[in-house]
Steps between C-alpha positions, in 0.01 A plus 500: 500500500130562429350559165251369255326593174145420376551135406777255413516313177559130500837536317622756754380338826848453638586861435165605651568314819839662519336842461232429758703320773850639443838344483518457873185296522609276201823393659407507877389148491814369344668303783422359855459728792793545736472329833532719810421424862216676667657731766442834669673795348814575705587873489480742214774496250385805305478869602149556625445118531360451151435128399401326181151367489400246234233236439602149435261324263323183586248310294214574747648788707779754507714575809625846587859508626710773647885495451775717640760519224770500746390152610333354191514139624238590768147616412182547686158375387232769518188343351356240262263608237281222347402534139357306216720218362811630319391865511723698746425831667577841350612741770540881543696659783364818673700823526565426871685183396314300747140449375429331174222385272492172312261364234422132495258260332286326763621157589159353446516567122518164322608621144685840547634706222674839473159652430331357812388789734737533789465624862704788641640454858661743744768395748838613646852362569417419862295209372156628597218310349416627154167688457299487178458849349370434148386218269463442129821679409764411231765281640791590278476884538656599836301750721654843515520685838433867566795694635343517849408130506140567559368380172582268208405476136428159337357370169201303406445386134279293280618306195339572163217276388271473202249711686728777650843649458770469757480730799776629736415697812717653785361548844636691803436350838514675835670259721366665812135512411481219248329734243591469138414696184598469136783715377503412132353259247573397141375256236718319259807630690696400814557747790787468734552702818826674527505709816422824688691829471578696821221746408235223491476454126467138389670363191395193295598357164251391231606246248296451183555413138644849425767505767568590861340816662565661828185634674498739797208494749424724794458227766261711699295645218523223240569753224706369214760696308534417124698186438855538376656236278827379630578224240334359190513147639517308825662647816550360846674547836372859544643666807469850638802684637488578872427869427220389258646710216624220272374171375740219404381204299601231245380513132478150361581375155350164411582289194423142420854405611597740774399752769699812591421787730642854507488735803366858485417782734209740459518843647147554632517871482637548157393176331863440387599141454870395526672159469612391846758236368621346182443139417251246644378617836326357810316623809573871531483602873557820685713550808352695788714800389346496151783330295382251233653160463439274201611144463654388166601185334779436249607839340813517287600147625480626862247297717271659747576844609296772673460838350415798717454855382791685680762252398500218771532152366442233751708181475380225258508132578766272365233338286143577407319822582318671784141639500487779775203467733553754783764697700514543872386838625861603547577400139800290595368158405291376221280187487528345147369190329819354351474292184769256382403537131597775259163637400123514553458238237738258682504618860614184664465430877428784736541597866439802728831676600604807691757707307730748664656796330836344571413196283409269789218254440296306753252242394167533679280233345468288187227319318134600493503826697326833474661810647282709732748772582755652744303504827538669843446204741 
């Protein structure tokens, strides 16, 4: 989940952190990492050979692992990414499911913070040496890939000071030539890259004191269409449908004692907004065929179910709730972050698990891990 507003109040700092980092990042550090032997991947247990790729956090470096869900006790180390003390990498998988970008704070920084400018690196799942492609970017806002994998959009920002207001800027980087140009800028607001439509249009969300706004930009021309308000408050987890015709997102409701989120879908052609699920919702994701899946916590005394338009309900765990992360290309398996608690305010311990439509569950990793994606090794 990715969202923010203009500034947090001291009394609301816990809720602010929840809104910025998301329920997954709050609970991901809850218990020790699973111990698995380093070993070559033996065979492909999934149609097409897709594996789970994740970063295991370390105080001074993160390690990228590949796991075949058919043999989760074996995993293969791909690379080790150094970073500043206690600040892990923030990755983004390319459309080819092999290349990826990751943001990291330089290991030489002595007093890192979430606002420290980060570097952006390009690598792939073969373990090739990462190459530096950009510097001075925002660590906590993942880079967004173009659909052809030739370019990426990232954010640079500046905090407000007595001399100047805050500033948020999005840049598009050509990964072939290294050239970059500014796409959008705003003061006293936060800009978040969302994604590219098939026709080349680029979508971003602007959050300011009056709400959340969707902005459309011609990626080639830089022309902006008038902003459209999608909510009067905070939103997060914005995700475009595969066809680029709909936008799913969460609308946040923050009180001094609680945080809740509701899922909505915006029709980009008509501007119609519809609820995607009832009750508290997490991580809306799209399948490759264009079906929307939303994770939910306790609703009517039922714990953790998935809601999908079209009627399919995926099996819930015996206890706790699931936050959906991604489906395989075939749509037969989902990678989820499973929590033992009953809600976002009390999530409990977490782990990464593969969920089958038949209710089967396979634990992939536990502890301080960050999911990269389903990859094609």
